[in-house]
C-alpha positions as a printed NumPy array, in Angstrom:
array([[  9.85 , -21.21 , -20.057],
       [ 11.855, -23.294, -17.678],
       [ 11.896, -22.644, -13.643],
       [ 15.334, -21.421, -14.053],
       [ 14.288, -18.91 , -17.029],
       [ 11.36 , -17.662, -15.157],
       [ 13.513, -17.132, -11.703],
       [ 16.009, -15.281, -13.877],
       [ 13.582, -12.98 , -15.254],
       [ 12.017, -12.241, -11.918],
       [ 15.368, -11.35 , -10.732],
       [ 15.906,  -9.061, -13.453],
       [ 12.598,  -7.287, -13.197],
       [ 13.031,  -6.872,  -9.129],
       [ 16.614,  -5.416,  -9.831],
       [ 15.239,  -3.148, -12.167],
       [ 12.116,  -2.237, -10.459],
       [ 11.084,   1.119,  -8.692],
       [ 10.132,   0.989,  -4.921],
       [  6.553,   0.778,  -5.693],
       [  7.003,  -2.281,  -7.668],
       [  9.312,  -4.065,  -5.56 ],
       [  6.802,  -3.423,  -2.354],
       [  3.795,  -4.759,  -4.513],
       [  5.811,  -7.735,  -5.357],
       [  6.892,  -8.567,  -1.663],
       [  3.045,  -7.955,  -0.698],
       [  2.025, -10.605,  -3.197],
       [  4.554, -13.049,  -2.034],
       [  3.847, -12.453,   1.74 ],
       [  0.011, -12.286,   1.476],
       [  0.024, -15.977,   0.339],
       [ -3.096, -17.442,   0.686],
       [ -4.673, -14.868,   3.095],
       [ -6.344, -12.736,   0.247],
       [ -9.63 , -11.218,   0.86 ],
       [-11.14 , -11.897,  -2.482],
       [-11.851,  -7.852,  -2.67 ],
       [-10.394,  -6.02 ,  -5.672],
       [-10.026,  -2.186,  -5.443],
       [-10.986,  -0.529,  -8.875],
       [ -8.428,   1.86 , -10.325],
       [ -9.883,   4.971,  -8.975],
       [ -9.985,   3.693,  -5.575],
       [ -6.26 ,   2.629,  -5.795],
       [ -5.41 ,   6.007,  -7.022],
       [ -7.193,   7.682,  -4.183],
       [ -5.411,   5.649,  -1.731],
       [ -2.266,   6.263,  -3.49 ],
       [ -2.725,  10.061,  -3.378],
       [ -3.832,   9.997,   0.271],
       [ -0.536,   8.068,   1.152],
       [  1.622,  10.231,  -0.646],
       [  0.078,  13.307,   1.052],
       [  0.577,  11.707,   4.417],
       [  4.124,  10.489,   3.88 ],
       [  5.097,  13.995,   2.557],
       [  3.384,  15.793,   5.432],
       [  0.901,  17.803,   3.069],
       [ -2.092,  16.41 ,   5.061],
       [ -3.096,  17.093,   8.632],
       [ -3.483,  13.938,  10.587],
       [ -4.441,  13.256,  14.247],
       [ -3.578,  10.476,  16.631],
       [ -6.348,   8.514,  17.941],
       [ -6.059,  10.269,  21.183],
       [ -6.858,  13.443,  19.557],
       [ -9.548,  12.343,  17.393],
       [-11.295,  10.841,  20.517],
       [-10.816,  14.029,  22.589],
       [-12.314,  16.025,  19.567],
       [-15.383,  13.49 ,  19.506],
       [-15.719,  13.816,  23.247],
       [-15.746,  17.706,  23.134],
       [-18.55 ,  17.756,  20.353],
       [-20.804,  15.55 ,  22.418],
       [-21.05 ,  18.004,  25.109]])
């Protein structure tokens, strides 16, 4: 495959990709050489995706760092 054909194929894939795939591709390119070497298993990735979706949809309860620290301080008394 020529470089031109590869670029054309990538453009086509990106043009037709869903949001998740586009962001994954972007992360791949922006990550460059800064890879940690750690690979998450599929179960962990699914759990992280689920938690992210719950957070973004407002289904999960979240707290600011200040609220969390206050909770911890109150429990130490």
